[in-house]
C-alpha positions in Angstrom: 77.6 127.1 109.9 79.7 125.0 107.6 83.4 125.5 107.8 83.4 127.6 104.5 86.0 130.3 104.1 85.2 133.6 105.9 86.6 137.0 104.8 85.6 140.1 106.8 84.8 143.1 104.4 84.9 145.5 107.4 87.6 145.0 110.1 89.7 147.5 112.0 92.9 148.3 113.5 93.7 150.4 116.7 96.0 153.2 115.8 99.2 153.4 118.0 99.6 156.7 119.8 102.7 157.6 117.9 101.2 157.2 114.4 100.8 160.7 113.5 103.6 162.4 115.6 106.0 160.1 113.8 104.6 160.0 110.2 102.7 163.4 109.4 104.1 165.8 107.2 106.8 168.0 109.1 104.5 171.4 108.3 101.7 169.8 110.3 103.8 168.1 113.2 102.6 170.6 115.8 99.1 170.1 114.9 99.1 166.2 114.5 96.7 163.9 116.1 98.2 162.9 119.5 97.1 161.2 122.7 96.7 162.9 126.1 96.5 160.8 129.4 93.5 161.2 131.8 92.6 159.4 134.8 90.2 156.7 133.2 91.8 156.7 129.8 94.0 157.9 127.0 92.3 160.3 124.7 93.0 161.3 121.1 93.1 164.9 120.5 92.5 165.8 116.8 92.7 169.5 115.6 92.8 170.6 119.0 89.6 168.7 120.2 89.0 165.6 122.4 87.6 162.9 119.9 87.9 159.3 121.0 89.6 157.0 123.6 91.0 153.8 122.9 88.7 150.9 121.5 89.6 147.2 121.2 89.7 146.6 125.0 86.3 144.8 125.3 86.3 142.7 122.1 83.7 139.9 122.7 82.6 141.4 126.1 79.2 142.3 124.9 78.3 138.7 124.9 79.0 138.3 128.7 78.2 141.9 130.0 75.4 144.3 130.2 75.8 147.3 128.0 75.9 149.3 131.1 79.3 147.5 132.0 80.8 148.4 128.6 83.2 151.3 128.5 84.1 153.9 126.1 87.6 155.0 127.5 90.8 153.0 128.3 94.5 153.5 128.4 96.6 152.3 125.4 98.2 149.6 127.5 94.7 148.1 127.9 94.2 147.6 124.2 94.6 144.0 123.0 98.0 143.7 121.3 96.5 141.8 118.1 94.7 145.2 117.3 97.9 147.0 116.1 100.2 143.9 115.5 99.7 142.4 112.0 101.1 139.0 112.8 98.9 138.7 116.0 96.0 140.4 114.2 96.1 137.5 111.7 96.4 134.8 114.2 93.6 136.1 116.4 91.1 136.3 113.5 91.9 132.9 112.1 91.2 131.6 115.5 87.6 133.2 115.0 87.5 131.5 111.8 88.2 134.4 109.7 90.9 133.9 107.2 91.3 137.4 105.8 90.2 140.9 106.4 89.7 144.2 104.7 91.1 146.8 107.3 89.5 150.2 108.1 90.9 152.6 110.8 89.3 153.6 114.2 90.5 157.1 115.2 91.3 158.0 111.7 87.6 157.6 110.6 87.2 161.0 112.5 89.8 162.6 110.3 87.0 163.4 108.1 85.7 165.9 110.5 89.0 168.1 110.4 87.8 171.5 109.0 91.3 172.4 107.8 91.6 170.7 104.4 95.3 170.7 104.5 95.4 169.1 108.0 92.8 166.6 106.9 94.8 165.6 103.9 98.0 165.4 105.8 96.5 163.3 108.6 95.1 160.8 106.0 98.5 160.5 104.1 100.2 159.6 107.4 97.5 156.9 108.1 97.8 155.5 104.5 101.5 155.1 104.9 100.8 153.3 108.3 98.1 151.0 106.9 100.3 150.0 103.9 103.0 149.1 106.1 100.7 147.2 108.5 99.3 145.1 105.5 102.6 144.5 103.9 103.1 141.9 106.8 100.7 139.5 105.2 99.3 140.9 101.9 97.5 137.5 101.3 95.1 138.1 104.3 95.2 141.8 105.0 93.8 144.5 102.6 94.1 148.0 103.5 91.6 150.8 102.7 93.0 154.2 102.1 91.6 157.6 103.3 91.2 160.2 100.8 90.0 163.7 101.2 87.8 164.9 98.3 87.8 168.7 99.0 90.0 168.9 96.0 89.2 166.0 93.7 92.4 166.5 91.6 94.5 166.2 94.8 92.3 163.0 95.8 93.1 161.5 92.4 96.8 161.9 93.3 96.6 160.2 96.6 94.4 157.6 95.2 97.1 156.7 92.7 99.7 156.9 95.3 97.8 154.5 97.6 97.4 152.1 94.7 101.0 152.0 94.2 101.6 151.3 97.8 99.5 148.3 97.5 96.3 149.4 99.2 93.0 147.7 97.8 90.4 150.5 98.0 89.7 153.9 99.4 87.4 155.5 101.7 85.6 159.0 100.8 83.4 160.9 103.1 79.8 159.6 103.5 78.6 163.2 103.5 80.4 166.0 101.8 79.7 169.6 102.6 76.1 170.6 101.7 77.4 173.0 98.9 79.6 170.1 97.3 77.3 167.2 96.8 78.4 164.2 94.8 76.1 165.1 91.8 78.4 167.8 90.8 80.7 167.5 87.8 83.9 168.4 90.0 83.9 164.8 91.1 84.3 163.3 87.5 88.2 163.0 87.7 87.9 161.0 90.9 85.2 158.6 89.6 87.2 158.0 86.4 90.4 157.4 88.4 88.7 155.0 90.8 87.3 152.9 87.9 90.6 153.0 86.0 92.6 152.0 89.0 90.2 149.2 90.2 90.0 151.1 93.5 86.5 150.5 95.1 85.4 153.6 97.1 83.8 153.0 100.5 81.6 155.4 102.6 81.9 154.2 106.2 79.8 155.4 109.2 81.2 158.4 111.2 82.9 159.9 108.0 80.9 163.0 107.5 83.0 166.0 106.3 83.1 168.3 109.1 80.4 166.3 110.8 81.1 162.9 112.8 77.5 162.0 113.4 73.8 163.2 113.0 74.3 165.6 116.1 76.2 168.6 115.0 76.2 170.1 118.7 78.3 167.3 120.3 81.8 168.4 121.5 83.2 165.0 122.4 82.4 161.1 121.9 81.3 161.1 125.4 78.3 163.4 124.4 77.1 161.2 121.5 73.4 160.5 121.4 71.9 157.3 120.3 70.5 158.9 117.1 74.3 159.1 115.9 74.1 155.2 115.5 70.4 154.4 114.5 70.2 157.1 111.8 73.5 156.6 110.2 72.2 155.2 107.0 70.5 158.6 106.2 73.9 159.9 104.9 74.8 157.1 102.6 71.3 157.0 101.0 71.8 160.7 100.2 75.2 160.3 98.5 74.5 157.0 96.8 71.3 158.5 95.3 72.9 161.7 94.1 75.4 159.5 92.3 73.0 157.5 90.7 70.5 160.3 89.6 73.4 162.3 88.1 74.4 159.5 86.0 77.8 158.8 87.7 77.5 155.0 87.4 76.2 155.2 83.8 79.3 157.2 82.9 81.6 155.0 84.8 80.4 151.4 84.4 83.6 150.0 86.3 83.2 152.2 89.4 82.2 150.4 92.5 80.8 152.4 95.5 80.1 150.9 98.8 78.3 151.5 102.1 80.1 150.1 105.1 78.7 149.4 108.6 75.3 150.8 107.8 73.7 147.3 107.6 71.4 146.4 104.8 67.5 146.7 105.7 67.4 150.3 104.8 68.1 149.3 101.1 64.9 147.6 99.8 62.8 150.7 100.6 65.5 153.1 99.2 65.6 151.2 95.9 61.8 151.2 95.7 61.8 154.9 96.5 64.5 155.7 93.7 62.6 153.6 91.0 59.3 155.2 91.9 60.7 158.6 91.7 62.5 157.9 88.4 59.4 156.5 86.8 56.3 158.2 88.5 57.3 161.7 89.4 57.4 164.6 86.8 61.0 165.3 85.6 62.2 168.5 87.2 65.0 170.8 85.9 68.0 168.9 84.9 67.2 165.5 86.2 69.3 162.9 84.4 67.6 160.4 82.2 69.7 157.2 81.6 70.6 156.5 77.9 69.3 153.0 78.3 65.5 153.7 78.4 64.9 150.3 80.2 67.4 151.0 83.0 66.2 151.9 86.6 68.2 153.4 89.4 68.0 150.1 91.3 69.8 148.3 88.3 72.9 150.6 88.8 72.8 150.1 92.4 72.7 146.2 92.0 75.6 146.4 89.4 77.9 148.9 90.9 77.2 149.2 94.7 78.2 147.0 97.7 77.0 146.8 101.3 79.0 145.7 104.4 76.9 144.4 107.1 77.4 142.5 110.5 74.2 141.1 111.9 71.3 142.2 109.7 69.3 139.0 109.4 66.3 141.0 108.0 68.4 142.5 105.3 69.3 138.8 104.2 65.8 137.9 103.4 65.8 140.9 100.8 69.1 139.7 99.2 67.5 139.3 95.9 65.6 142.7 96.1 69.0 144.4 96.8 71.1 142.2 94.6 73.0 139.1 96.0 76.2 140.6 94.5 76.0 143.7 96.7 76.3 141.8 100.0 79.4 141.3 102.1 79.8 140.3 105.7 82.1 142.0 108.1 83.2 141.2 111.7 84.0 144.8 112.9 87.0 143.2 114.8 88.3 144.5 117.4 85.5 147.1 118.2 83.2 146.4 121.2 80.2 145.6 118.8 82.3 143.1 116.9 81.1 139.6 116.3 84.5 138.3 117.5 84.9 135.6 118.9 81.5 134.2 117.9 81.5 135.0 114.2 80.6 131.7 113.1 77.9 131.3 115.6 76.4 134.6 114.8 76.5 134.0 111.1 74.7 130.7 111.5 71.8 132.8 113.1 72.0 135.6 110.7 72.2 133.3 107.4 69.6 130.7 108.8 67.7 129.4 105.7 70.1 131.1 103.2 71.2 128.5 100.6 74.9 127.4 100.7 75.8 129.2 97.3 74.3 132.6 98.7 76.1 132.1 101.9 79.5 131.6 100.1 78.9 134.8 98.0 77.9 136.8 101.2 80.8 135.6 103.4 83.6 135.1 100.8 83.1 135.4 97.1 81.9 138.9 96.7 84.6 140.3 98.9 87.2 138.4 97.3 86.1 139.4 93.8 86.0 143.2 94.7 89.4 143.4 96.5 91.4 140.6 94.8 91.9 138.1 97.5 93.5 134.9 96.2 91.0 132.2 97.3 93.0 129.3 96.2 96.0 130.4 98.3 93.7 131.1 101.3 92.0 127.8 101.1 95.3 125.9 100.9 
């Protein structure tokens, strides 16, 4: 692929073991996420339960090893230092051809599964302070995404404003709120309004179900995760985005941007078809919302206000006009095992084969720069 500018819309850090023990509100200090040492690896304990060991130890190994040789546990000293050192982070990604990154967490993704709402929010606030400090080392190239607990939408608005003031570029909300509090309820209106006002895009990342980390609600540890936890992830984001569109959220808040992160793209064409078919061909039931613009379709709001971050979905790229070129953003997922690092340009050449240069630039650079405010002139100099 030509040496065009690459910006990753979905990269991660590896949280250091003392992140929460040092930063969480004092009232929750004795319940803070912490690390316990085991023979094969260090494991995070979140709300009294083992959740995940350390990632960022086999970045790039999937290109050289069989999947049976890849591991899910390690000691913190085995983690590549660039995963938690911002200066090394920038250097290592630039070696891969990635000039700038939007930063998501690793262990903190699972904070959405903490049942106690107070502890959940405190865990997220501590992480937000940490990632703001991390990105302040190089704000040109590092844009942090805040974590927000939407159990209390008014409280979520307060944290959203605080994080904007700290320089964070967007926020994450649960991909799956509790069944009795779906995203089509009016209680979320203050959050949608604040996000639009502040210019804070809201992301829904895989593994962030509120109280549920994956499609398997019976698992007790990451060691027990079934394959369905990965190949059925898009179910949740389709449900949530559809509820927002069909309840008129995007119509009422035209500046609101909502995104799917790490669910890839190929699910979207059929999803858009089904939404439009439902809106135009099925009888209206109960209080189904009808758009003020009589010519508007659900897919129009998706293309105008949604975004999708993907890694290696070549099939989805063939449908870029169907889902809207402006919705697409590439991400490397550095430094996770499934990351494209250190072969990002090689993989993009395959994924974007046959895609015109202007579309490539939109997908790998322009869309994410526009959404999160990256300075392309400064990055190119």
